[in-house]
C-alpha positions as CSV (number, residue, x, y, z in Angstrom):
1,X,-8.7,10.4,-1.8
2,X,-9.0,14.1,-2.6
3,X,-8.2,15.2,-6.1
4,X,-6.0,18.3,-5.9
5,X,-6.5,21.0,-8.5
6,X,-2.7,21.1,-9.2
7,X,0.2,18.7,-8.5
8,X,1.4,19.2,-4.9
9,X,4.8,19.3,-3.3
10,X,5.9,18.4,0.2
11,X,8.9,18.5,2.5
12,X,9.3,15.9,5.3
13,X,11.4,16.4,8.4
14,X,12.2,13.2,10.3
15,X,11.9,10.9,7.3
16,X,13.9,8.0,8.8
17,X,11.5,7.3,11.6
18,X,8.5,5.0,11.4
19,X,5.9,7.8,10.7
20,X,8.2,9.9,8.5
21,X,9.2,6.8,6.4
22,X,5.6,6.0,5.8
23,X,4.8,9.7,4.9
24,X,7.5,9.7,2.3
25,X,6.5,6.3,0.9
26,X,2.8,7.3,0.5
27,X,3.6,10.7,-1.0
28,X,6.2,9.3,-3.4
29,X,3.7,6.7,-4.6
30,X,0.8,9.1,-5.0
31,X,0.1,10.8,-8.4
32,X,-1.4,13.8,-6.6
33,X,2.0,14.8,-5.3
34,X,4.6,16.0,-7.8
35,X,7.6,16.0,-5.5
36,X,8.7,15.2,-2.0
37,X,11.9,16.3,-0.3
38,X,13.3,14.9,2.9
39,X,15.5,17.0,5.2
40,X,17.4,15.3,8.0
41,X,20.8,14.3,9.3
42,X,20.8,11.1,7.2
43,X,19.0,10.0,4.0
44,X,16.2,7.5,3.9
45,X,17.6,4.2,2.9
46,X,16.4,2.3,0.9
47,X,14.4,5.0,-0.8
48,X,10.7,4.1,-1.5
49,X,9.3,3.5,-5.0
50,X,8.3,6.6,-6.9
51,X,5.3,7.2,-9.1
52,X,7.5,9.1,-11.5
53,X,11.3,9.3,-11.8
54,X,13.1,12.0,-9.9
55,X,10.1,12.7,-7.6
56,X,12.1,12.1,-4.4
57,X,14.9,14.4,-3.3
58,X,16.9,13.9,-0.1
59,X,18.9,16.6,1.6
60,X,21.3,15.8,4.4
61,X,21.9,18.7,6.8
62,X,23.2,19.5,10.3
63,X,19.9,19.8,12.2
64,X,21.4,22.7,14.3
65,X,21.5,24.8,11.1
66,X,17.9,24.3,9.8
67,X,17.1,28.0,9.9
68,X,20.3,29.2,8.2
69,X,21.0,26.4,5.7
70,X,20.5,27.6,2.1
71,X,19.6,24.1,1.0
72,X,16.7,24.0,3.5
73,X,15.6,27.5,2.4
74,X,15.6,26.5,-1.2
75,X,13.7,23.2,-0.5
76,X,11.0,25.0,1.4
77,X,10.4,27.6,-1.2
78,X,7.0,27.2,-2.9
79,X,6.0,23.9,-1.3
80,X,2.4,23.2,-0.4
81,X,2.9,21.2,2.8
82,X,5.6,20.5,5.3
83,X,5.3,17.3,7.4
84,X,7.3,17.0,10.6
85,X,7.7,13.5,12.2
86,X,10.8,14.3,14.2
87,X,11.1,12.3,17.4
88,X,13.3,10.1,19.5
89,X,13.5,8.4,22.9
90,X,15.4,9.4,25.9
91,X,17.4,6.1,25.7
92,X,18.4,6.8,22.1
93,X,19.1,10.5,22.7
94,X,21.2,9.8,25.8
95,X,19.8,12.4,28.1
96,X,16.7,14.6,28.8
97,X,18.3,17.6,27.2
98,X,19.2,15.7,24.1
99,X,15.6,14.3,23.9
100,X,14.1,17.9,24.2
101,X,16.5,19.1,21.6
102,X,15.1,16.7,19.0
103,X,11.4,16.6,20.0
104,X,11.0,20.3,20.7
105,X,13.9,22.5,19.5
106,X,14.3,20.9,16.1
107,X,10.5,20.8,15.5
108,X,10.3,24.5,16.5
109,X,13.2,25.3,14.1
110,X,11.6,23.4,11.3
111,X,8.4,25.4,11.9
112,X,10.2,28.8,11.9
113,X,12.1,27.9,8.7
114,X,8.8,26.8,7.0
115,X,7.0,30.0,8.2
116,X,9.8,32.2,6.9
117,X,9.5,30.4,3.5
118,X,5.8,31.1,3.4
119,X,4.6,27.5,3.5
120,X,0.8,27.5,3.9
121,X,0.3,24.1,5.6
122,X,2.2,22.4,8.4
123,X,1.5,18.8,9.5
124,X,2.9,17.6,12.8
125,X,3.0,14.1,14.4
126,X,2.6,14.6,18.1
127,X,1.5,12.2,20.8
128,X,-1.5,11.4,22.9
129,X,-1.6,13.5,26.1
130,X,0.6,16.3,24.8
131,X,0.3,19.2,27.1
132,X,2.6,22.2,27.3
133,X,1.2,23.2,30.7
134,X,2.2,20.1,32.5
135,X,4.7,20.2,35.4
136,X,7.7,18.1,34.4
137,X,11.2,17.2,35.6
138,X,14.3,16.0,33.9
139,X,14.6,13.3,36.5
140,X,14.2,9.9,34.8
141,X,11.2,8.6,36.8
142,X,9.2,11.6,35.6
143,X,10.0,11.1,32.0
144,X,6.4,10.3,31.1
145,X,5.5,13.9,32.2
146,X,8.5,15.3,30.4
147,X,7.6,13.5,27.2
148,X,4.0,14.9,27.3
149,X,5.2,18.4,28.1
150,X,7.8,18.4,25.4
151,X,5.3,17.2,22.8
152,X,2.9,20.0,24.0
153,X,5.6,22.6,23.7
154,X,6.4,21.4,20.1
155,X,2.7,21.8,19.2
156,X,2.6,25.3,20.7
157,X,5.6,26.3,18.6
158,X,3.7,25.4,15.4
159,X,0.1,26.6,16.2
160,X,-0.9,30.0,14.8
161,X,2.0,30.4,12.5
162,X,0.5,29.0,9.3
163,X,-2.6,29.3,7.2
164,X,-3.5,25.7,8.2
165,X,-2.0,23.4,10.8
166,X,-2.6,19.7,11.3
167,X,-1.5,18.0,14.5
168,X,-1.9,14.2,14.8
169,X,-2.0,12.8,18.3
170,X,-2.0,9.0,18.0
171,X,-1.9,6.6,20.9
172,X,0.4,3.6,20.9
173,X,2.0,3.3,17.4
174,X,2.3,0.1,15.5
175,X,5.7,0.7,13.7
176,X,5.9,-2.8,12.2
177,X,9.5,-3.9,12.1
178,X,10.6,-0.6,13.7
179,X,8.7,-1.3,16.9
180,X,10.7,-0.4,20.0
181,X,11.0,-3.2,22.7
182,X,8.5,-1.7,25.1
183,X,6.1,-1.0,22.3
184,X,6.2,-4.7,21.4
185,X,5.4,-5.6,25.0
186,X,2.6,-3.1,25.4
187,X,1.2,-4.1,22.0
188,X,0.3,-7.5,23.4
189,X,-2.1,-5.8,25.9
190,X,-3.2,-2.6,24.2
191,X,-4.5,-1.8,20.7
192,X,-2.3,0.4,18.5
193,X,-2.6,2.5,15.4
194,X,-0.5,1.5,12.4
195,X,1.8,4.3,11.2
196,X,0.3,3.9,7.7
197,X,-3.0,5.2,9.1
198,X,-1.3,8.1,10.8
199,X,0.5,9.1,7.6
200,X,-2.7,8.6,5.5
201,X,-4.7,10.9,7.8
202,X,-2.0,13.7,7.6
203,X,-1.8,13.4,3.8
204,X,-5.6,13.4,3.4
205,X,-5.9,16.6,5.5
206,X,-3.2,18.3,3.4
207,X,-4.9,17.3,0.2
208,X,-8.2,18.5,1.5
209,X,-6.7,21.9,2.4
210,X,-4.9,22.2,-0.9
211,X,-8.2,21.6,-2.7
212,X,-9.9,24.3,-0.8
213,X,-11.9,22.0,1.5
214,X,-10.4,23.2,4.7
215,X,-11.3,26.8,4.0
216,X,-14.9,25.9,3.8
217,X,-15.0,24.2,7.2
218,X,-16.5,26.0,10.2
219,X,-14.0,27.3,12.6
220,X,-14.8,26.3,16.2
221,X,-13.9,28.4,19.2
222,X,-11.4,26.5,21.5
223,X,-13.6,27.2,24.6
224,X,-16.4,25.2,23.0
225,X,-14.6,22.1,22.1
226,X,-11.8,19.8,23.3
227,X,-9.6,17.5,21.3
228,X,-10.7,13.9,21.7
229,X,-8.1,12.0,23.7
230,X,-8.3,8.2,23.1
231,X,-8.4,5.9,26.2
232,X,-6.4,2.7,26.4
233,X,-9.3,0.8,24.9
234,X,-9.7,3.4,22.1
235,X,-6.1,3.9,21.0
236,X,-6.9,2.7,17.5
237,X,-8.4,6.2,17.1
238,X,-6.1,9.1,16.3
239,X,-6.6,12.7,17.0
240,X,-6.1,15.6,14.7
241,X,-6.3,19.2,15.8
242,X,-6.3,21.6,12.8
243,X,-5.9,25.3,13.2
244,X,-6.4,28.2,10.8
245,X,-4.6,31.5,10.7
246,X,-5.5,34.3,13.1
247,X,-7.8,36.0,10.5
248,X,-10.4,33.3,11.2
249,X,-10.6,34.4,14.8
250,X,-10.2,31.0,16.4
251,X,-8.6,27.6,15.6
252,X,-10.7,24.9,14.0
253,X,-10.5,21.4,15.3
254,X,-11.1,18.0,13.6
255,X,-11.1,14.4,14.5
256,X,-9.7,11.7,12.3
257,X,-10.5,8.0,12.7
258,X,-7.5,6.1,11.3
259,X,-9.7,2.9,11.4
260,X,-12.2,4.3,8.9
261,X,-12.8,2.2,5.8
262,X,-11.1,3.0,2.6
263,X,-7.5,3.6,1.5
264,X,-7.4,7.0,3.3
265,X,-8.8,7.9,6.7
266,X,-12.0,9.8,6.5
267,X,-12.1,13.3,8.0
268,X,-15.1,14.8,9.6
269,X,-15.6,18.2,11.4
270,X,-16.3,18.2,15.1
271,X,-19.2,20.2,16.4
272,X,-19.5,21.4,20.0
273,X,-22.4,18.9,20.5
274,X,-20.6,15.9,19.2
275,X,-17.4,16.7,21.0
276,X,-19.1,17.1,24.4
277,X,-20.7,13.7,23.9
278,X,-17.4,12.0,23.3
279,X,-15.4,13.7,26.0
280,X,-17.9,13.9,28.9
281,X,-16.2,11.9,31.7
282,X,-18.1,9.3,33.7
283,X,-18.4,10.1,37.4
284,X,-18.2,7.4,40.1
285,X,-19.7,8.6,43.4
286,X,-19.1,6.3,46.3
287,X,-20.0,6.1,49.9
288,X,-17.4,6.3,52.8
289,X,-17.8,2.5,53.3
290,X,-17.2,1.8,49.6
291,X,-14.3,4.2,49.5
292,X,-12.6,2.1,52.2
293,X,-12.9,-1.1,50.1
294,X,-9.9,-2.2,48.0
295,X,-11.6,-2.6,44.7
296,X,-13.4,0.0,42.5
297,X,-12.3,3.0,40.4
298,X,-12.2,5.4,43.4
299,X,-10.6,3.3,46.1
300,X,-8.0,1.9,43.8
301,X,-6.9,5.4,42.8
302,X,-6.4,6.2,46.5
303,X,-4.5,2.9,47.2
304,X,-2.5,3.4,44.0
305,X,-1.4,6.9,44.8
306,X,-0.5,5.9,48.3
307,X,1.5,2.9,47.1
308,X,3.4,4.8,44.5
309,X,4.2,7.8,46.7
310,X,5.1,5.7,49.8
311,X,7.2,3.3,47.6
312,X,9.3,6.3,46.5
313,X,9.6,7.6,50.0
314,X,10.5,4.2,51.4
315,X,13.1,3.7,48.8
316,X,14.6,7.1,49.6
317,X,14.6,6.3,53.3
318,X,16.2,3.0,52.6
319,X,19.0,4.7,50.8
320,X,19.6,7.2,53.5
321,X,19.1,5.0,56.6
322,X,19.7,1.4,55.4
323,X,16.4,0.3,56.9
324,X,14.5,-2.4,54.9
325,X,10.9,-1.9,53.7
326,X,9.7,-4.2,56.4
327,X,11.6,-2.4,59.1
328,X,10.2,0.9,58.0
329,X,6.6,-0.5,58.1
330,X,7.1,-1.9,61.6
331,X,8.8,1.3,62.8
332,X,7.5,4.1,60.6
333,X,9.0,7.6,60.9
334,X,7.1,10.8,60.9
335,X,7.6,11.4,57.1
336,X,6.0,8.0,56.3
337,X,3.0,8.8,58.6
338,X,2.5,12.3,57.2
339,X,2.6,11.2,53.6
340,X,0.0,8.5,54.3
341,X,-2.4,10.9,56.1
342,X,-2.0,13.8,53.6
343,X,-2.5,11.6,50.6
344,X,-5.5,9.8,52.1
345,X,-7.2,13.1,52.9
346,X,-6.3,14.6,49.5
347,X,-7.7,11.6,47.6
348,X,-10.7,10.7,49.8
349,X,-12.5,14.0,49.3
350,X,-12.7,13.9,45.4
351,X,-13.6,10.2,45.6
352,X,-16.6,10.9,47.9
353,X,-17.7,13.8,45.6
354,X,-17.3,11.7,42.5
355,X,-14.4,10.3,40.6
356,X,-14.2,11.2,36.9
357,X,-13.0,8.5,34.5
358,X,-10.9,11.0,32.5
359,X,-8.6,9.7,29.8
360,X,-5.5,11.9,30.3
361,X,-2.3,10.1,29.7
362,X,-0.8,8.5,32.9
363,X,-3.5,10.1,35.1
364,X,-6.5,8.2,33.7
365,X,-8.3,5.9,36.1
366,X,-7.2,2.8,34.3
367,X,-3.5,4.0,34.3
368,X,-3.6,4.9,37.9
369,X,-5.1,1.6,38.9
370,X,-2.5,-0.4,37.1
371,X,0.4,1.8,38.3
372,X,-0.9,1.4,41.8
373,X,-1.2,-2.3,41.6
374,X,2.3,-2.6,40.2
375,X,3.7,-0.4,43.0
376,X,2.0,-2.5,45.6
377,X,3.2,-5.7,44.1
378,X,6.7,-4.3,43.8
379,X,6.7,-3.3,47.5
380,X,5.6,-6.8,48.6
381,X,8.1,-8.4,46.3
382,X,11.0,-6.2,47.6
383,X,10.0,-7.0,51.2
384,X,10.3,-10.7,50.5
385,X,13.6,-10.3,48.7
386,X,15.1,-8.2,51.4
387,X,14.0,-10.6,54.1
388,X,15.4,-13.5,52.2
389,X,18.8,-11.9,51.6
390,X,18.7,-10.1,55.0
391,X,19.8,-6.7,53.6
392,X,18.3,-3.7,51.9
393,X,18.1,-3.8,48.1
394,X,18.6,0.0,47.7
395,X,21.4,0.3,50.2
C-alpha cells in the first residue's frame, strides 16, 4: 500500500454495481482516504463499514443532469480521484440505446463534470476487448461487438482530459453474490478476476499518483507499446492503461496483475521490450492438405466462419421460403453457394500464409473455434428437430 502524503478524497460513480460497491468498501475502510462520495440514481445499501465516522457521503441524482447538478459540482470540487464503474447489460437496460446511454453517455458526462471541476485523476472500469473503432450494430446478435465498441468509446471520452487516467480492462469478473446468470455458467469453464482485485488495482494506482509516483514513470509512446489483452486462459490478469496529460507528449501505459501477492495488486511499468514479448502472436502456417483437415487452429477457423455465416443465411432463407435446413442443403440456392465460395477463399489465403493466435475478444482463435463448433452442432441439431417434426423451426 502506498502511503499518501495527505489524506485523499474520492468520488465514485456507479457505486451500486459489483466493482463500484467494492471500490467504495475499500476506500471507506482505508485510513489513507479521508472521504468518499457516491453519486448515482440510488444509494448504496447497506453502506460499508467506515474507518472513521462520517467518511461516506451518498448523493442521489438524476443521471441525465450530471453536468448541471449543483450537488455533483460541489462533490467533485477539490477531490483527488474520481472512479467510474458505471455499467449495465442490454437485458437490464431494455434496449441497445438504453445500454449505450449508461455505458457511454453517462461515463462521458461524468468525465466532463470531473474535468470541469479540475479533478486530476480519473479511474475507469472498462472491459477486455474495448475498441472504439469496431464496426457494431444495434441488432441483438451483434451485441458482443456493440459492447466492445461502447466500452471503447467510453474510454476515448476520458483519455487526454486529466493529468492522469487509469483504465482497467478486466476479463470475466467474479462478482460473488452479484454474478449474472451467464457469468456463473462461464465461470465454470473460464478463470475470472475477483472484483476486489480490480478495485484494489485502481485504488493502488490512484494512491501512487497522489504520492508522486506516477509523475516519475517513463511515458511510453503509443506506437511502441500495446495494452496486454488477456486470453481466455489468462483472464485472471487485468489490464490497466494509464495516460498522462498532453504536456508529456504521449500516454504512458501500465500493466496490473490482480493476482499479485499482497493486499494490493502490484504495479509495474511496461517497457516496449517487455510488451512486445507478451503480445507477439503465435503464427500457425499450414499446408493446403492440412488446411483441408477439420482439426487445427487454421482449418477450424475456416469451418467455424462458414458454419456461423451459413447458419445465419440458412435461417434467413428458412424464414423467407419455409424450406428446412436439410432441404436447403440438398437444393442450395445461389446465395448459399456464393457465401460458401467467398468465405472459403477469404479464409484459406490467410491460413496458408500463417494464422495468428491473437487474443482479441470474440475474434481470438479459441473463441472462433468454439463459436464455429457451436454453430455446426446447432445446425445438425436443428436439422434433426425439423425432420422429426416435419416443419421448419424458424418458419
